[in-house]
C-alpha positions as CSV (number, residue, x, y, z in Angstrom):
1,M,-99.2,1.8,124.3
2,R,-96.3,3.9,123.4
3,A,-96.4,7.6,123.9
4,E,-93.8,8.2,121.2
5,A,-94.9,8.3,117.5
6,G,-92.4,7.5,114.8
7,F,-91.4,5.1,112.0
8,S,-90.6,1.5,112.6
9,L,-87.3,0.1,111.3
10,I,-89.2,-1.8,108.5
11,E,-90.9,1.3,107.3
12,V,-87.6,3.2,107.1
13,M,-86.0,0.2,105.2
14,V,-88.9,0.1,102.7
15,A,-88.7,3.8,102.1
16,L,-84.9,3.6,101.5
17,A,-85.3,0.7,99.1
18,I,-87.9,2.7,97.1
19,F,-85.6,5.7,97.1
20,G,-82.7,3.6,96.0
21,L,-84.6,2.1,93.1
22,A,-85.7,5.6,92.0
23,A,-82.1,6.9,92.2
24,V,-80.8,4.0,90.1
25,A,-83.5,4.6,87.5
26,L,-82.7,8.3,87.2
27,I,-79.0,7.6,86.8
28,R,-79.7,5.1,84.0
29,L,-82.0,7.5,82.3
30,Q,-79.3,10.2,82.4
31,G,-76.9,7.8,80.6
32,V,-79.4,6.9,77.9
33,S,-80.1,10.6,77.4
34,L,-76.4,11.4,76.9
35,A,-76.0,8.6,74.4
36,S,-79.2,9.7,72.5
37,A,-77.9,13.3,72.3
38,A,-74.6,12.1,70.7
39,T,-76.5,10.0,68.2
40,L,-78.9,12.9,67.4
41,S,-75.9,15.2,66.8
42,D,-74.4,12.7,64.3
43,R,-77.6,12.3,62.4
44,Q,-78.0,16.1,62.2
45,Y,-74.6,16.5,60.7
46,A,-75.2,13.7,58.3
47,A,-78.5,15.2,57.2
48,I,-76.7,18.5,56.6
49,V,-74.1,16.7,54.4
50,A,-76.8,15.0,52.4
51,R,-78.6,18.2,51.8
52,N,-75.4,20.0,50.8
53,Q,-74.5,17.4,48.2
54,A,-78.0,17.4,46.7
55,L,-78.1,21.2,46.5
56,E,-74.6,21.4,44.9
57,V,-76.0,19.3,42.0
58,I,-79.1,21.5,41.7
59,L,-77.0,24.7,41.7
60,S,-74.4,23.3,39.2
61,A,-74.6,24.2,35.5
62,A,-73.8,20.6,34.5
63,P,-76.5,17.9,34.5
64,P,-76.4,15.7,37.6
65,S,-74.3,12.6,37.6
66,A,-73.7,9.7,40.1
67,D,-70.7,10.4,42.4
68,Q,-69.3,9.7,45.8
69,G,-66.9,11.4,48.1
70,R,-66.3,12.8,51.6
71,E,-67.3,16.1,53.2
72,R,-66.3,17.6,56.5
73,A,-69.1,18.6,58.9
74,G,-68.6,19.1,62.6
75,I,-65.4,17.4,63.7
76,R,-65.4,14.5,61.3
77,D,-65.5,13.6,57.6
78,W,-68.7,12.0,56.2
79,A,-68.8,9.6,53.3
80,W,-71.6,10.2,50.9
81,R,-72.8,8.7,47.6
82,R,-75.1,10.3,45.0
83,Q,-77.3,8.3,42.7
84,I,-79.3,9.6,39.7
85,S,-82.5,7.9,38.5
86,P,-85.2,9.0,36.0
87,G,-87.8,11.4,37.5
88,P,-91.6,11.0,37.4
89,D,-91.9,13.5,34.5
90,P,-90.0,13.6,31.2
91,G,-86.8,15.6,31.4
92,T,-86.5,15.3,35.2
93,Q,-84.1,13.2,37.3
94,L,-84.3,12.2,40.9
95,I,-81.1,12.9,42.9
96,S,-80.7,10.6,45.9
97,V,-77.8,11.3,48.3
98,E,-77.0,8.9,51.1
99,V,-74.5,9.6,53.9
100,I,-72.8,6.4,55.0
101,G,-71.6,5.6,58.5
102,E,-68.4,3.8,59.5
103,G,-70.2,0.5,59.7
104,G,-71.7,0.9,56.2
105,Q,-75.1,1.8,57.3
106,V,-77.0,4.8,55.9
107,I,-77.2,7.5,58.5
108,A,-79.1,10.1,56.5
109,A,-80.5,10.5,53.0
110,D,-82.0,13.3,50.9
111,K,-83.8,13.3,47.6
112,L,-84.4,16.2,45.2
113,L,-85.9,16.5,41.8
114,W,-83.9,18.0,39.0
115,S,-85.3,19.4,35.9
116,G,-83.1,20.5,32.9
117,R,-85.7,23.0,31.7
């Protein structure tokens, strides 16, 4: 019987292995979190551009028409396209605005109903 109490070498090695796995998991989680924050920021700016373009048509005196263009939001330019389709009621039109990313994918979209009355 030993008079000294303490951890054996195997117990210390197991504890260090568990700590190492937890540290690696936390570091990977931080990297994913940073990437998600950048993506979320891009989507937020794209949604603002989509809403701006839809509201410009609503506030315009002219009837809505299909169009496309670019708008600056944040630190970059965003490509957008506006499509017009008949609305659910007579005399209304559905305004659909899509903000397109560099790869051609739709990042954000907005729809508003326009009435000429």
